[in-house]
C-alpha positions as CSV (number, residue, x, y, z in Angstrom):
1,M,-14.8,28.6,-36.0
2,A,-11.6,27.3,-35.1
3,R,-10.2,29.6,-33.0
4,T,-6.4,30.6,-33.1
5,S,-3.5,31.5,-31.0
6,A,-0.1,32.2,-31.1
7,V,2.2,29.6,-29.6
8,R,4.2,31.5,-26.6
9,P,7.1,30.4,-23.9
10,P,5.4,30.4,-20.9
11,G,5.8,33.3,-18.7
12,V,5.7,35.5,-21.4
13,P,2.5,38.1,-21.6
14,V,0.5,38.2,-24.4
15,A,0.9,40.6,-27.1
16,D,-2.4,41.9,-27.0
17,D,-2.5,42.9,-23.0
18,P,1.2,44.5,-21.7
19,D,0.3,45.0,-18.5
20,A,-0.6,41.1,-18.3
21,A,1.0,39.5,-15.5
22,P,3.5,36.3,-16.5
23,A,1.8,32.9,-16.3
24,A,2.2,30.7,-13.3
25,D,5.3,27.9,-13.7
26,D,3.4,24.8,-13.9
27,G,6.8,23.2,-12.9
28,D,7.9,22.1,-16.6
29,N,10.9,24.3,-16.9
30,A,12.7,21.3,-19.5
31,G,15.0,25.1,-20.7
32,G,15.2,27.1,-17.7
33,L,17.8,26.9,-15.1
34,V,17.9,26.2,-11.2
35,T,20.2,27.6,-9.0
36,L,20.8,25.7,-5.8
37,T,23.8,26.4,-2.8
38,Q,25.9,22.7,-2.0
39,A,24.2,22.9,0.7
40,Q,20.6,22.6,-1.2
41,L,21.6,19.8,-3.1
42,Q,22.9,18.1,-0.6
43,A,20.0,17.8,1.1
44,M,17.7,17.0,-1.8
45,L,20.3,14.3,-2.1
46,D,20.2,13.1,1.6
47,R,16.5,12.8,1.3
48,A,16.3,10.8,-2.0
49,A,18.9,8.4,-0.4
50,A,16.6,8.0,2.7
51,S,13.3,7.7,0.7
52,A,15.6,4.6,-1.2
53,V,16.7,3.3,1.8
54,Q,13.4,3.5,3.8
55,A,11.0,2.2,0.9
56,Q,13.8,-0.8,0.7
57,R,13.7,-2.2,4.1
58,V,9.3,-1.8,3.5
59,A,10.1,-4.3,1.0
60,Q,12.0,-6.3,3.0
61,S,9.9,-6.1,6.0
62,N,7.3,-7.8,4.1
63,P,8.0,-10.8,1.4
64,R,6.2,-12.8,-0.5
65,N,5.8,-16.5,0.4
66,P,5.7,-18.7,-2.7
67,D,5.3,-21.5,-0.4
68,A,2.0,-20.6,0.8
69,D,-0.8,-22.9,1.5
70,L,-3.1,-22.0,-0.9
71,P,-5.7,-24.5,-2.0
72,D,-6.3,-25.7,-5.9
73,A,-8.9,-23.9,-8.3
74,S,-10.6,-27.5,-8.2
75,E,-11.3,-27.3,-5.0
76,I,-13.5,-24.5,-4.5
77,D,-16.4,-24.0,-5.8
78,P,-18.0,-20.8,-6.6
79,D,-21.1,-20.8,-6.1
80,K,-20.5,-21.4,-2.0
81,I,-17.6,-18.4,-1.4
82,E,-19.3,-15.3,-0.7
83,R,-16.2,-13.5,-2.1
84,P,-13.2,-13.8,-4.4
85,T,-10.6,-16.5,-3.3
86,L,-7.2,-16.7,-4.0
87,S,-6.1,-20.3,-5.3
88,K,-2.7,-21.5,-6.8
89,Q,-4.1,-20.9,-10.1
90,G,-5.3,-17.0,-9.1
91,Y,-8.5,-16.2,-8.0
92,V,-11.9,-17.8,-8.0
93,V,-15.0,-15.7,-8.4
94,P,-18.1,-16.3,-7.1
95,T,-20.5,-17.0,-9.7
96,H,-23.2,-14.3,-8.2
97,Y,-20.1,-11.9,-7.3
98,G,-20.7,-8.1,-8.8
99,R,-24.3,-8.7,-9.5
100,P,-27.0,-6.9,-7.4
101,A,-28.7,-8.9,-4.9
102,G,-31.4,-11.1,-5.9
103,E,-30.1,-11.1,-9.7
104,T,-29.5,-14.2,-11.1
105,F,-27.4,-15.1,-14.5
106,S,-30.0,-16.4,-17.4
107,G,-27.7,-16.7,-20.3
């Protein structure tokens, strides 16, 4: 048996319960207006700018090294390594990786 109910905007009490409190705002207030003072708006913009500057500093302080000295994938023996190893072509994964200890592959 399907249950149906009327669709109503957030914050409007159910018609059957006039004493019900309005629903809490879940943050999705697409149609509503927000009032900010000039100081509040400027503080929000300053925080956003500071966050962007910090993110840029972190990105610049940890550059990727495209000339890293990585081995060729053909030089790595998957039977002899204990964990995934990065090569020029990508990761080489051990043949036993992801299986319980002692279990062998028979396929």
